[in-house]
A tleap script that builds the chain and sets N, CA, C and O, in Angstrom:
source leaprc.protein.ff14SB
mol = sequence {
  NMET ILE THR LYS ASP ILE VAL ASN ILE TYR
  ILE LYS LEU GLN GLY ASN ASP ASP ALA LEU
  ALA LEU LEU ILE PRO SER SER LEU GLU LYS
  GLU LYS LEU LEU LYS ASN TRP LYS LEU ILE
  ASP ASP PHE VAL PHE ASP LEU ASN LEU LEU
  ASN LYS GLY LEU VAL SER GLN ASN MET GLU
  ASP GLU ILE ARG GLN ARG MET LYS LYS GLU
  ILE ASP SER GLU ASP THR VAL GLU LEU LEU
  LEU SER PHE VAL LYS ASN ASN CSER
}
set mol.1.N position { -67.757 69.285 -47.737 }
set mol.1.CA position { -68.744 68.241 -47.918 }
set mol.1.C position { -69.998 68.611 -47.133 }
set mol.1.O position { -69.919 68.990 -45.964 }
set mol.2.N position { -71.127 68.501 -47.769 }
set mol.2.CA position { -72.404 68.803 -47.133 }
set mol.2.C position { -72.871 67.561 -46.375 }
set mol.2.O position { -72.977 66.472 -46.941 }
set mol.3.N position { -73.144 67.746 -45.098 }
set mol.3.CA position { -73.601 66.641 -44.256 }
set mol.3.C position { -75.060 66.843 -43.860 }
set mol.3.O position { -75.638 67.912 -44.054 }
set mol.4.N position { -75.630 65.791 -43.305 }
set mol.4.CA position { -77.012 65.839 -42.843 }
set mol.4.C position { -77.188 66.916 -41.769 }
set mol.4.O position { -78.204 67.610 -41.737 }
set mol.5.N position { -76.186 67.050 -40.886 }
set mol.5.CA position { -76.257 68.073 -39.836 }
set mol.5.C position { -76.355 69.480 -40.425 }
set mol.5.O position { -77.132 70.309 -39.949 }
set mol.6.N position { -75.568 69.739 -41.455 }
set mol.6.CA position { -75.589 71.067 -42.079 }
set mol.6.C position { -76.929 71.308 -42.770 }
set mol.6.O position { -77.484 72.403 -42.684 }
set mol.7.N position { -77.448 70.293 -43.453 }
set mol.7.CA position { -78.754 70.440 -44.114 }
set mol.7.C position { -79.845 70.664 -43.071 }
set mol.7.O position { -80.747 71.472 -43.292 }
set mol.8.N position { -79.779 69.969 -41.949 }
set mol.8.CA position { -80.775 70.177 -40.890 }
set mol.8.C position { -80.722 71.602 -40.343 }
set mol.8.O position { -81.764 72.198 -40.067 }
set mol.9.N position { -79.529 72.147 -40.186 }
set mol.9.CA position { -79.404 73.544 -39.747 }
set mol.9.C position { -79.988 74.467 -40.816 }
set mol.9.O position { -80.703 75.416 -40.497 }
set mol.10.N position { -79.685 74.189 -42.071 }
set mol.10.CA position { -80.212 74.986 -43.187 }
set mol.10.C position { -81.743 74.973 -43.151 }
set mol.10.O position { -82.383 76.014 -43.301 }
set mol.11.N position { -82.317 73.799 -42.955 }
set mol.11.CA position { -83.781 73.668 -42.910 }
set mol.11.C position { -84.338 74.429 -41.710 }
set mol.11.O position { -85.320 75.161 -41.835 }
set mol.12.N position { -83.712 74.254 -40.552 }
set mol.12.CA position { -84.195 74.931 -39.344 }
set mol.12.C position { -84.195 76.450 -39.519 }
set mol.12.O position { -85.113 77.131 -39.064 }
set mol.13.N position { -83.167 76.972 -40.176 }
set mol.13.CA position { -83.056 78.423 -40.373 }
set mol.13.C position { -83.669 78.889 -41.694 }
set mol.13.O position { -83.594 80.069 -42.038 }
set mol.14.N position { -84.278 77.950 -42.435 }
set mol.14.CA position { -84.920 78.252 -43.718 }
set mol.14.C position { -83.973 78.960 -44.687 }
set mol.14.O position { -84.384 79.827 -45.458 }
set mol.15.N position { -82.704 78.573 -44.631 }
set mol.15.CA position { -81.724 79.130 -45.555 }
set mol.15.C position { -81.236 80.530 -45.227 }
set mol.15.O position { -80.539 81.147 -46.033 }
set mol.16.N position { -81.590 81.039 -44.061 }
set mol.16.CA position { -81.226 82.399 -43.677 }
set mol.16.C position { -79.767 82.448 -43.213 }
set mol.16.O position { -79.459 82.069 -42.083 }
set mol.17.N position { -78.873 82.914 -44.087 }
set mol.17.CA position { -77.453 82.935 -43.741 }
set mol.17.C position { -77.113 83.994 -42.700 }
set mol.17.O position { -76.097 83.867 -42.017 }
set mol.18.N position { -77.920 85.019 -42.562 }
set mol.18.CA position { -77.695 86.010 -41.503 }
set mol.18.C position { -77.904 85.371 -40.132 }
set mol.18.O position { -77.136 85.619 -39.202 }
set mol.19.N position { -78.941 84.552 -40.013 }
set mol.19.CA position { -79.196 83.854 -38.752 }
set mol.19.C position { -78.050 82.900 -38.447 }
set mol.19.O position { -77.643 82.766 -37.292 }
set mol.20.N position { -77.532 82.244 -39.467 }
set mol.20.CA position { -76.400 81.342 -39.279 }
set mol.20.C position { -75.190 82.107 -38.765 }
set mol.20.O position { -74.521 81.663 -37.832 }
set mol.21.N position { -74.912 83.242 -39.364 }
set mol.21.CA position { -73.753 84.044 -38.964 }
set mol.21.C position { -73.845 84.465 -37.504 }
set mol.21.O position { -72.823 84.568 -36.826 }
set mol.22.N position { -75.044 84.707 -37.018 }
set mol.22.CA position { -75.223 85.089 -35.620 }
set mol.22.C position { -75.051 83.910 -34.665 }
set mol.22.O position { -74.658 84.093 -33.512 }
set mol.23.N position { -75.343 82.712 -35.142 }
set mol.23.CA position { -75.276 81.524 -34.294 }
set mol.23.C position { -73.873 80.949 -34.135 }
set mol.23.O position { -73.581 80.315 -33.121 }
set mol.24.N position { -73.012 81.156 -35.107 }
set mol.24.CA position { -71.693 80.533 -35.115 }
set mol.24.C position { -70.641 81.563 -34.713 }
set mol.24.O position { -70.357 82.482 -35.481 }
set mol.25.N position { -70.055 81.422 -33.512 }
set mol.25.CA position { -69.097 82.431 -33.042 }
set mol.25.C position { -67.719 82.356 -33.698 }
set mol.25.O position { -67.098 83.393 -33.935 }
set mol.26.N position { -67.237 81.172 -33.989 }
set mol.26.CA position { -65.885 81.004 -34.521 }
set mol.26.C position { -65.833 81.387 -35.994 }
set mol.26.O position { -66.621 80.877 -36.790 }
set mol.27.N position { -64.925 82.270 -36.367 }
set mol.27.CA position { -64.860 82.719 -37.760 }
set mol.27.C position { -64.418 81.597 -38.700 }
set mol.27.O position { -64.874 81.541 -39.842 }
set mol.28.N position { -63.545 80.710 -38.244 }
set mol.28.CA position { -63.112 79.589 -39.085 }
set mol.28.C position { -64.276 78.631 -39.334 }
set mol.28.O position { -64.501 78.199 -40.465 }
set mol.29.N position { -65.009 78.305 -38.279 }
set mol.29.CA position { -66.170 77.426 -38.417 }
set mol.29.C position { -67.242 78.105 -39.281 }
set mol.29.O position { -67.879 77.459 -40.113 }
set mol.30.N position { -67.428 79.394 -39.075 }
set mol.30.CA position { -68.418 80.146 -39.830 }
set mol.30.C position { -68.080 80.135 -41.323 }
set mol.30.O position { -68.963 79.960 -42.163 }
set mol.31.N position { -66.813 80.320 -41.642 }
set mol.31.CA position { -66.383 80.328 -43.043 }
set mol.31.C position { -66.668 78.976 -43.707 }
set mol.31.O position { -67.144 78.922 -44.840 }
set mol.32.N position { -66.375 77.904 -42.998 }
set mol.32.CA position { -66.622 76.553 -43.515 }
set mol.32.C position { -68.118 76.327 -43.738 }
set mol.32.O position { -68.528 75.816 -44.781 }
set mol.33.N position { -68.929 76.712 -42.751 }
set mol.33.CA position { -70.370 76.535 -42.879 }
set mol.33.C position { -70.945 77.403 -43.990 }
set mol.33.O position { -71.811 76.950 -44.739 }
set mol.34.N position { -70.481 78.640 -44.108 }
set mol.34.CA position { -71.004 79.524 -45.148 }
set mol.34.C position { -70.674 79.009 -46.549 }
set mol.34.O position { -71.464 79.190 -47.476 }
set mol.35.N position { -69.519 78.372 -46.710 }
set mol.35.CA position { -69.183 77.767 -48.000 }
set mol.35.C position { -70.182 76.662 -48.328 }
set mol.35.O position { -70.688 76.589 -49.448 }
set mol.36.N position { -70.462 75.803 -47.352 }
set mol.36.CA position { -71.452 74.742 -47.566 }
set mol.36.C position { -72.853 75.314 -47.751 }
set mol.36.O position { -73.655 74.783 -48.520 }
set mol.37.N position { -73.137 76.403 -47.038 }
set mol.37.CA position { -74.437 77.070 -47.139 }
set mol.37.C position { -74.679 77.529 -48.583 }
set mol.37.O position { -75.771 77.363 -49.127 }
set mol.38.N position { -73.642 78.105 -49.184 }
set mol.38.CA position { -73.738 78.566 -50.571 }
set mol.38.C position { -73.993 77.385 -51.506 }
set mol.38.O position { -74.799 77.487 -52.430 }
set mol.39.N position { -73.309 76.267 -51.268 }
set mol.39.CA position { -73.550 75.074 -52.083 }
set mol.39.C position { -74.989 74.594 -51.947 }
set mol.39.O position { -75.628 74.233 -52.935 }
set mol.40.N position { -75.497 74.592 -50.709 }
set mol.40.CA position { -76.887 74.179 -50.501 }
set mol.40.C position { -77.830 75.137 -51.211 }
set mol.40.O position { -78.775 74.697 -51.867 }
set mol.41.N position { -77.590 76.446 -51.091 }
set mol.41.CA position { -78.410 77.434 -51.812 }
set mol.41.C position { -78.441 77.123 -53.307 }
set mol.41.O position { -79.497 77.154 -53.938 }
set mol.42.N position { -77.272 76.824 -53.858 }
set mol.42.CA position { -77.193 76.505 -55.293 }
set mol.42.C position { -78.001 75.256 -55.624 }
set mol.42.O position { -78.720 75.220 -56.622 }
set mol.43.N position { -77.879 74.229 -54.776 }
set mol.43.CA position { -78.648 73.005 -55.009 }
set mol.43.C position { -80.148 73.250 -54.897 }
set mol.43.O position { -80.922 72.735 -55.703 }
set mol.44.N position { -80.561 74.028 -53.909 }
set mol.44.CA position { -81.982 74.343 -53.738 }
set mol.44.C position { -82.506 75.044 -54.989 }
set mol.44.O position { -83.583 74.707 -55.483 }
set mol.45.N position { -81.762 76.003 -55.497 }
set mol.45.CA position { -82.163 76.712 -56.722 }
set mol.45.C position { -82.272 75.736 -57.894 }
set mol.45.O position { -83.279 75.712 -58.602 }
set mol.46.N position { -81.222 74.931 -58.090 }
set mol.46.CA position { -81.209 73.982 -59.205 }
set mol.46.C position { -82.323 72.946 -59.086 }
set mol.46.O position { -82.966 72.606 -60.079 }
set mol.47.N position { -82.550 72.444 -57.874 }
set mol.47.CA position { -83.577 71.427 -57.677 }
set mol.47.C position { -84.978 71.991 -57.880 }
set mol.47.O position { -85.871 71.277 -58.336 }
set mol.48.N position { -85.179 73.257 -57.548 }
set mol.48.CA position { -86.466 73.896 -57.841 }
set mol.48.C position { -86.701 73.949 -59.340 }
set mol.48.O position { -87.802 73.661 -59.810 }
set mol.49.N position { -85.668 74.318 -60.098 }
set mol.49.CA position { -85.796 74.329 -61.560 }
set mol.49.C position { -86.062 72.925 -62.090 }
set mol.49.O position { -86.888 72.731 -62.983 }
set mol.50.N position { -85.358 71.959 -61.533 }
set mol.50.CA position { -85.527 70.565 -61.939 }
set mol.50.C position { -86.949 70.087 -61.670 }
set mol.50.O position { -87.568 69.461 -62.530 }
set mol.51.N position { -87.467 70.376 -60.483 }
set mol.51.CA position { -88.827 69.965 -60.123 }
set mol.51.C position { -89.883 70.596 -61.020 }
set mol.51.O position { -90.950 70.019 -61.229 }
set mol.52.N position { -89.590 71.766 -61.545 }
set mol.52.CA position { -90.534 72.450 -62.434 }
set mol.52.C position { -90.345 72.060 -63.895 }
set mol.52.O position { -91.046 72.561 -64.774 }
set mol.53.N position { -89.392 71.163 -64.150 }
set mol.53.CA position { -89.151 70.703 -65.512 }
set mol.53.C position { -88.482 71.746 -66.391 }
set mol.53.O position { -88.680 71.751 -67.606 }
set mol.54.N position { -87.696 72.624 -65.794 }
set mol.54.CA position { -87.107 73.734 -66.540 }
set mol.54.C position { -85.634 73.532 -66.880 }
set mol.54.O position { -84.952 74.483 -67.262 }
set mol.55.N position { -85.137 72.305 -66.746 }
set mol.55.CA position { -83.742 72.035 -67.084 }
set mol.55.C position { -83.662 70.908 -68.104 }
set mol.55.O position { -84.535 70.044 -68.177 }
set mol.56.N position { -82.607 70.941 -68.876 }
set mol.56.CA position { -82.373 69.887 -69.869 }
set mol.56.C position { -81.875 68.627 -69.167 }
set mol.56.O position { -81.509 68.658 -67.992 }
set mol.57.N position { -81.867 67.533 -69.898 }
set mol.57.CA position { -81.342 66.278 -69.353 }
set mol.57.C position { -79.866 66.426 -68.976 }
set mol.57.O position { -79.424 65.901 -67.954 }
set mol.58.N position { -79.109 67.147 -69.811 }
set mol.58.CA position { -77.691 67.370 -69.495 }
set mol.58.C position { -77.526 68.124 -68.182 }
set mol.58.O position { -76.664 67.783 -67.372 }
set mol.59.N position { -78.342 69.141 -67.971 }
set mol.59.CA position { -78.279 69.914 -66.735 }
set mol.59.C position { -78.681 69.047 -65.540 }
set mol.59.O position { -78.064 69.125 -64.478 }
set mol.60.N position { -79.703 68.232 -65.715 }
set mol.60.CA position { -80.123 67.331 -64.641 }
set mol.60.C position { -78.989 66.373 -64.270 }
set mol.60.O position { -78.727 66.141 -63.090 }
set mol.61.N position { -78.328 65.826 -65.272 }
set mol.61.CA position { -77.198 64.928 -65.023 }
set mol.61.C position { -76.072 65.649 -64.289 }
set mol.61.O position { -75.446 65.085 -63.391 }
set mol.62.N position { -75.820 66.896 -64.674 }
set mol.62.CA position { -74.775 67.691 -64.029 }
set mol.62.C position { -75.111 67.959 -62.561 }
set mol.62.O position { -74.245 67.868 -61.691 }
set mol.63.N position { -76.373 68.289 -62.297 }
set mol.63.CA position { -76.815 68.531 -60.917 }
set mol.63.C position { -76.602 67.277 -60.080 }
set mol.63.O position { -76.068 67.346 -58.973 }
set mol.64.N position { -77.015 66.145 -60.604 }
set mol.64.CA position { -76.881 64.881 -59.864 }
set mol.64.C position { -75.412 64.523 -59.625 }
set mol.64.O position { -75.069 64.000 -58.564 }
set mol.65.N position { -74.549 64.799 -60.594 }
set mol.65.CA position { -73.117 64.542 -60.432 }
set mol.65.C position { -72.522 65.437 -59.342 }
set mol.65.O position { -71.736 64.980 -58.512 }
set mol.66.N position { -72.906 66.717 -59.355 }
set mol.66.CA position { -72.422 67.640 -58.324 }
set mol.66.C position { -72.900 67.217 -56.945 }
set mol.66.O position { -72.169 67.335 -55.962 }
set mol.67.N position { -74.132 66.723 -56.877 }
set mol.67.CA position { -74.669 66.268 -55.596 }
set mol.67.C position { -73.867 65.073 -55.078 }
set mol.67.O position { -73.551 65.005 -53.890 }
set mol.68.N position { -73.541 64.142 -55.956 }
set mol.68.CA position { -72.741 62.979 -55.543 }
set mol.68.C position { -71.371 63.407 -55.034 }
set mol.68.O position { -70.830 62.813 -54.102 }
set mol.69.N position { -70.823 64.434 -55.649 }
set mol.69.CA position { -69.488 64.912 -55.280 }
set mol.69.C position { -69.501 65.717 -53.973 }
set mol.69.O position { -68.578 65.600 -53.167 }
set mol.70.N position { -70.528 66.523 -53.762 }
set mol.70.CA position { -70.539 67.489 -52.658 }
set mol.70.C position { -71.337 67.063 -51.427 }
set mol.70.O position { -71.185 67.658 -50.361 }
set mol.71.N position { -72.188 66.040 -51.560 }
set mol.71.CA position { -73.059 65.625 -50.452 }
set mol.71.C position { -72.612 64.259 -49.952 }
set mol.71.O position { -72.329 63.360 -50.743 }
set mol.72.N position { -72.551 64.111 -48.641 }
set mol.72.CA position { -71.922 62.937 -48.033 }
set mol.72.C position { -72.667 61.611 -48.188 }
set mol.72.O position { -72.028 60.559 -48.205 }
set mol.73.N position { -73.990 61.627 -48.301 }
set mol.73.CA position { -74.728 60.360 -48.365 }
set mol.73.C position { -76.054 60.533 -49.093 }
set mol.73.O position { -76.532 61.647 -49.307 }
set mol.74.N position { -76.628 59.405 -49.464 }
set mol.74.CA position { -77.941 59.409 -50.120 }
set mol.74.C position { -79.016 59.906 -49.152 }
set mol.74.O position { -79.974 60.551 -49.578 }
set mol.75.N position { -78.869 59.617 -47.856 }
set mol.75.CA position { -79.829 60.125 -46.861 }
set mol.75.C position { -79.843 61.651 -46.840 }
set mol.75.O position { -80.905 62.265 -46.732 }
set mol.76.N position { -78.681 62.251 -46.943 }
set mol.76.CA position { -78.584 63.714 -46.956 }
set mol.76.C position { -79.206 64.267 -48.233 }
set mol.76.O position { -79.885 65.294 -48.203 }
set mol.77.N position { -78.977 63.593 -49.349 }
set mol.77.CA position { -79.596 63.999 -50.617 }
set mol.77.C position { -81.116 63.953 -50.484 }
set mol.77.O position { -81.806 64.888 -50.891 }
set mol.78.N position { -81.635 62.867 -49.916 }
set mol.78.CA position { -83.090 62.729 -49.749 }
set mol.78.C position { -83.659 63.811 -48.842 }
set mol.78.O position { -84.747 64.328 -49.098 }
set mol.79.N position { -82.935 64.156 -47.785 }
set mol.79.CA position { -83.361 65.225 -46.882 }
set mol.79.C position { -83.456 66.548 -47.636 }
set mol.79.O position { -84.426 67.289 -47.474 }
set mol.80.N position { -82.458 66.842 -48.454 }
set mol.80.CA position { -82.457 68.078 -49.232 }
set mol.80.C position { -83.583 68.068 -50.271 }
set mol.80.O position { -84.270 69.073 -50.452 }
set mol.81.N position { -83.767 66.944 -50.944 }
set mol.81.CA position { -84.840 66.821 -51.941 }
set mol.81.C position { -86.206 67.031 -51.285 }
set mol.81.O position { -87.076 67.694 -51.851 }
set mol.82.N position { -86.388 66.472 -50.105 }
set mol.82.CA position { -87.649 66.623 -49.377 }
set mol.82.C position { -87.892 68.082 -48.989 }
set mol.82.O position { -89.008 68.588 -49.111 }
set mol.83.N position { -86.838 68.749 -48.522 }
set mol.83.CA position { -86.960 70.169 -48.175 }
set mol.83.C position { -87.385 70.988 -49.387 }
set mol.83.O position { -88.291 71.816 -49.296 }
set mol.84.N position { -86.733 70.757 -50.516 }
set mol.84.CA position { -87.059 71.513 -51.727 }
set mol.84.C position { -88.488 71.241 -52.166 }
set mol.84.O position { -89.215 72.167 -52.526 }
set mol.85.N position { -88.892 69.990 -52.138 }
set mol.85.CA position { -90.246 69.617 -52.564 }
set mol.85.C position { -91.296 70.281 -51.681 }
set mol.85.O position { -92.325 70.741 -52.176 }
set mol.86.N position { -91.038 70.333 -50.373 }
set mol.86.CA position { -92.020 70.888 -49.430 }
set mol.86.C position { -91.996 72.409 -49.355 }
set mol.86.O position { -92.876 73.007 -48.736 }
set mol.87.N position { -91.000 73.047 -49.975 }
set mol.87.CA position { -90.877 74.507 -49.901 }
set mol.87.C position { -90.879 75.193 -51.260 }
set mol.87.O position { -90.427 76.330 -51.388 }
set mol.88.N position { -91.381 74.510 -52.256 }
set mol.88.CA position { -91.399 75.142 -53.587 }
set mol.88.C position { -92.776 75.626 -53.945 }
set mol.88.O position { -92.974 76.182 -55.026 }
savepdb mol mol.pdb
quit
């Protein structure tokens, strides 16, 4: 599950997974974070396409459904949406 804390780390490191790997010493914790990192990367990519109007309505609905399933709260969704909007 993607939390606000993980999104804040993603924003602070600008999505740099190498920097994340250097910061997290525990391999179990690192594996968990990297899985969420990949999900965030996927959402950032999809949301950039969405913001540019390059996805169908079906794809937009699918993105929103995945976000509801994988992201813990609407506040976290808004944080991610804001990051994408300000970095596209």
